[in-house]
C-alpha positions, -999 to +999 in steps of 0.1 A: +000+000+000+015+033-010+009+068+004+005+091-026-003+122-006+029+138-019+041+113-044+044+125-080+033+160-071+055+191-078+065+207-045+077+242-037+112+238-051+099+223-084+112+188-076+089+158-078+084+141-044+088+103-042+060+080-032+064+064+003+052+030+012+035+028+046+045+000+070+019-022+087+026-004+120+021+030+105-013+019+091-022+004+124-012+036+144-031+058+119-062+036+122-062+037+160-056+075+159-085+081+136-108+058+156-100+076+189-105+110+172-139+098+159-149+087+194-159+051+185-139+033+213-153+057+239-188+051+226-183+014+227-169+016+262-199+037+273-224+013+258-207-017+274-206+000+308-243+007+306-250-029+296-231-041+327-248-016+349-282-029+339-270-065+344-259-056+379-292-039+387-311-071+377-288-094+397-311-114+421-282-119+446-279-083+459-274-077+496-296-046+499-291-020+526-317+005+539-309+042+532-324+051+566-309+025+590-279+016+568-286-020+577-295-049+554-331-052+545-352-077+564-353-102+536-315-102+533-301-113+499-323-104+469-334-077+446-358-049+455-373-050+420-386-085+427-381-093+465-376-130+474-407-152+476-404-157+513-402-120+521-439-114+516-431-081+499-448-070+466-427-065+435-416-030+426-441-010+403-411-006+379-411-043+373-440-041+348-422-014+328-390-036+327-411-066+317-426-048+287-391-036+276-372-068+281-397-092+265-403-072+233-373-073+209-390-054+181-380-020+196-343-029+198-318-023+171-291-045+188-306-079+193-274-092+209-276-066+237-314-072+241-308-109+246-282-102+273-305-080+293-335-103+286-315-132+300-306-111+331-343-106+335-349-143+333-323-149+361-341-123+382-373-143+377-357-177+383-365-179+421-401-173+414-401-198+385-385-224+407-414-220+433-443-213+409-457-249+413-456-245+451-469-210+455-493-190+434-474-163+416-486-127+422-469-116+390-492-103+363-478-125+336-470-162+328-438-168+348-429-201+331-434-188+295-415-156+303-386-174+320-380-198+291-385-172+263-360-148+279-335-175+287-333-192+253-326-160+233-289-156+243-273-182+218-296-173+189-284-137+187-247-146+192-246-126+224-218-148+239-196-139+210-204-102+216-196-105+253-163-122+246-149-102+217-164-068+223-175-062+259-146-080+276-120-062+254-134-028+262-134-030+300-120+003+313-087+000+332-089+002+370-125-009+372-122-042+355-127-062+388-162-049+394-172-054+358-156-088+356-174-099+388-207-087+374-202-105+341-189-137+359-220-138+382-243-134+351-225-162+332-225-185+363-262-179+368-269-186+331-249-218+332-267-230+363-301-223+347-293-242+314-276-271+332-303-276+358-330-271+331-314-296+307-321-272+278-285-266+267-275-255+232-258-281+210-221-281+201-206-266+169-198-301+156-234-312+162-248-280+145-226-285+115-236-322+111-273-312+114-269-285+088-250-309+064-279-334+067-304-307+060-285-295+030-283-330+016-321-335+020-326-301+003-305-313-027-324-345-029-357-326-029-345-303-056-334-332-078-368-349-074-385-317-085-363-315-116-371-352-125-408-344-124-403-313-145-410-289-117-389-258-114-370-252-082-389-229-059-382-192-065-353-200-088-330-205-058-293-208-064-280-242-054-260-241-021-231-265-020-217-258+015-230-250+049-233-213+057-210-209+087-221-173+092-256-185+101-244-205+130-257-194+164-237-195+196-231-231+206-218-248+237-183-241+226-189-204+226-204-204+261-175-225+274-149-202+259-167-171+274-167-187+309-130-197+305-120-163+292-136-146+323-119-171+347-085-166+330-088-128+335-095-132+372-088-165+389-107-155+421-139-156+401-134-193+392-153-204+423-185-190+408-184-217+382-184-246+407-218-258+418-225-276+451-246-307+445-256-337+466-241-371+461-240-405+478-210-394+498-226-361+508-222-327+491-194-320+467-186-293+441-189-300+404-177-275+378-204-262+354-179-260+326-171-297+329-209-304+326-209-284+293-178-302+280-194-336+287-225-325+268-204-312+239-185-346+237-218-364+237-230-343+208-198-350+189 
């Protein structure tokens, strides 16, 4: 690549300036300089900070303090938007507004960000969903349908890829520990929900095999239509290979996101170990290992 800003032109002394080839580092530095002048990294960091702030505000594991007594609330750990079931307190009036926003993707331009916040909302509802068979829910909507609808949207919109490659890389220096802990608690809660519910996404290998089988069936169907003298529907162009760009986030992407967070802050690894009951008593079992076993079963 050549910089022709002065190459070939006649300068003040009448001599023709020589063209100069830019090095890779010069192009890289110039690109970063232009990006920072345009404000795009700052805008990205601002958006990601707001996303993490909303995720934190929807966390069901807050330890809330009273502004008057400066002591923890009577119900202890929970979220004032949707107090714990055993507290006997009514949900916040703001919950209905949040419900309408986080269950309707049509008003969102960024579906990946919508899915992250919608999943955070599902994790907020999870304690009520877990007890909805034992206690009559006072919520003005179908708790079971809302929980599953919000929870299953994360892989479809490739939100895990966005969290790993965009949000994590833009964490501001000096405040990464808070943001990392917020993100780690969100991922840990999501893993617990899909592992306990048994509704985990498939692996990349399984997705690719399924798509190959579907493509083969499509080719067989097209050939049968040609043999009967029927035109291919809509004059479609024959596709010979699987479109990788159409792949949603799979188990592999979720595992890599969890591992990336743990690698950045080892103290947060404990969030990804789950206490379960066994024949020898209670023991800890890593959520990531559960996902890896499912991925191996798919392959």
